[in-house]
N, C-alpha and C positions, 0 to 999 in steps of 0.2 A: 748916716754913717760918715765919719770924717777920717782922713789920713793926712800924712805929712807930704808936702810937695818939696822935692829936692831940686837943687840947681844942677847944671850939667857936671859940676865938679863934686857932687855928692854932699853938699851942705844943705842943712835945713833952711827952707825959705818961708813957707807959710802953711796954713791948713786949708784943705779943699774938701768939698762935699763930693762923695762918691755916688755914682748912679744907683738906683734901686736894685739893680741886678745883683749887687754884692750883698744885699740883705736877705735874699730869699733863703728858704730852708733847703739844705743840701740833701738831695735824694740819692743816697749811695747805691740803692738797688737799681734805680733807673740808669744811673751813670754806668754801672757795671753791665747792665743789659745792652746798652748802646755800644759799649766798647767791644763786647763779644760779637754783636751783630755787624760791627764795622770792620772787624778783622778780615783780611783777605787770606783765604786758605787755598793753596794751589791744588786743583783736582789731580788725582793720580790713580793709576790702575796698573794691573799686570799686563804682560803681553797676551793677546787673545789666544795665541797658540802655545802658551807656557804649559808644560806637562802633557802636551798632546803631539809631541814631535816623534813618536814611535809608530811603527806600523802594527798597531794592535787594535784596530777599529772593530766594532761589533763584538759578539760573544762567540764562544767556541761551541760548535754543534755537539749534541749528544745522540745523534742518529746512528743506527747500525751501518757499518761499512762506509761511513762518510770519511772522506779524506781529511786528515788533521782533526778528527773528531775526538770527543772525550768519552765515548761509550765504554762503560765498564771501568772507568778510571776512578770513579768516586770522588771527583773534585768539582769545585764550583764552576759556574759559567762565566766568571768575570773575564773581561778582555785580557789577553795575554800576548806577550811578544816572545818569539822563538829565540832562544839563546844558542841552542845547538840541536842537531838531530842525528839519529843513527837509523837509517832506513825509514821505517814508519814510526819510530819512537822519537817524540819531540820533547825537548827540555824547555819548559815555559816558565816565565815569571809574570805576575800580574803587572799591568801598565795602564796608564791614562786615567783611571778612576781615582777619586780623592783618597781612597783607602790604600792605595798601592804606593810603593817607594818611587819617588820621582814623578808621581802623577799630578794632575791639576789640583788646584785648591777648590774647595767646595763652594765658597762664597767670597771670591776676591773683590777688592775695591773696583767699582764700575767706572771710575773716572768722571762721575757726575757730582759737581759741587752744588750743594743745596744752600741757597742764600737764606740767611735768617731775616725775618721781617720785624720791623718795629714801626710804630706809628709816628707821624710827623710831629705831633705834640709831645711825644715822649723824647724825640730827638732834641727838640728845642729846650725841654725841661732839663735834659741831661747836660747840654752845653751850658745852660745858665747855672746849673748846680756846680759844674766843674770850674767855671769862672769865679763863682762865689766862694768856692773852697780855697782859692788862692789868697783870700782875705781873712781866713780864719786860722788862728794860731794852732788849734788842735790838729788840724789836718797837716799843716806844714811841719810841726814838730814830730808827728807820727811818721812822716815820710823821711825826714832827715834826722836820724837818731843821734847824730853827733851835735845837733843844735840843742843847747840847754834852754835858751829863751830867744825870742825874736819879737821885735817891736816895729810899730808903724808899717804894718803890711796892709794892703799891697804897696810895693814901692812904686812911686810915681815920680818920674823925672820931667822937669819942665822942657828941656831940650837936650838932644843927644850930642855927645862929643863926636868929633870926626874920626878919632883914632882909637884903636883897641887899647892902647896904653893909657889913654885918658879915661876910657870907660873902666878899666881895671882900677885906677886910682879912685874913681867915683864909687865903685862898689866896695872898695876897701874902707872908704869913709862911712858908707851906709851900714855895711855888715860887720865891720871891725875884724876880729880874728877869724870869723867864719867866711870871709870873702872868697876863699878858694872854692867853695861850693858853687859859686856862680859860673865857673869855667869848666869846660869838659876836661876830663883826664883820661888818657889812653895808656894802657899798660898791657904787657904780654900776659896772657892767661897762664895760670899754674895748672899743671896736669896734662892729661891726654887730649884735652880740647884743642891744643895747638896742632895736633895731627889730624883734626876732624873738621877743618874749615872754619874754625873760630879761634884763631890765634890770639886776637886782641879782644879786650873788654874795655868799655869806656863808660863813664858816668854821663848823665844827661846834661848837667849844667843848668844854668838859668835859661828861662824863656823870655825873650824881649819882644813885647807886643807893641807894634807901631801903627800909625794910622795909614790909610790908603795913599795919602799924599806924601808921606815920608819915604825916603829910600836910603838905607844904610846897610852896611855889611861889616860884621866884626868876626874875627877868628876866635873860636872857643865858646861862642854864645850863639844859640839858635834864635833867629830873627823871623817873626811872622807878623803879617798884617792882621787887622781885626777880622777881615773877611776870610782869611786863609787858615784860621785856627781850626784844628781838628781835635777830636776827643783823645786821640793817641798822644797829642802834645801835652795834655793836662792830666793824663791817667798814669799811675795812681794819683789820687787826689792830693792836693797840697803842694804842687810843684812851685819852686821858687820862681816868681814871675815879676818882671819889671815892665811897667806900663809907661808910655809917654803921655804927656798931658793931653795931646791931641787924640790919642787912642781912647783915653777915658771919656772924652767928649763924644767920640763916635759911638762908644758903647751906650752912653746915655741917650743919644739920638735914636739909635736902633730900637732901644727898649720903648721909647715913646711911640715910634711908628707901629710896633707890634700891638700896643694897647689901644691905639686909636683906630 
C-alpha cells in the first residue's frame, strides 16, 4: 500500500510504501470492546447514613401494656418516628425503610468500580485496527460528514514546520477547502448545558503523530508520539491523522518486532 509524501509546506514530493499495519482488516467490534474497557468510570455511592438519620430504629412492639406499643392499633410493625404525642397517644410516621418517605434506598450504588477485562492480543488487534482505519476512506468519510471526498490518506509529512502558521498553510495545501477540519474549534454550547458545567463544546481536530525523537507543539492540533497513542485518540474510527515520515518508519519497525 502506497501513499503520497508531502513536504513541510504541503506540496507533493513522492510516493512511499506504508507498513503492513495499514493493510490489516479493521475489526470494529474489537475496537469498540477495547474502547469500552479502557474508559475510566469514577466509582460513586450514596452516604452510608442517607435515609437513616431519624430516631426510628427497630420495630414497634405489639405487647400488652408495653410503653409506646402498638397493641390494639391494627397497624404494621414498620419502624416509625414520633411526630407528636398526647399522653400515651403517639403520632407516628414510617421512617428509615426503603418503602417510607425519606427512607434509605433499597440498593444504592456501592462505590465499587468493576474493571472490564480484555485480552492483550485483543488490545493489540484493536490498536492496529484503529491505526489502519486512518488510511481507509470509508471510515474517514463516515466520521466527517462534511467531507465529500478525500485523497492520499493517510497524510505523511516529510518534516514538520516550526510554527503553527506554517502548519496551517501546509494543511491548506493538502486538504484544500476542508483544511478547517484539521484544527480544533471551540464554541459556547447552545441550551441549558451552559449552566451544568459544560459551557463549551469543541471539535477534536486532526491528530499529529510524531516519532519518539521529534519534539514539537502546535496550537489547535493534538500531538502524540507513536508510543503514546491511545484508543481514545482514534475512536470513533477514521480520525483525520497526519504522520511524520519518521513516525511511519517507527510503526513499520514495531510491526516487524511483533512478528519476529
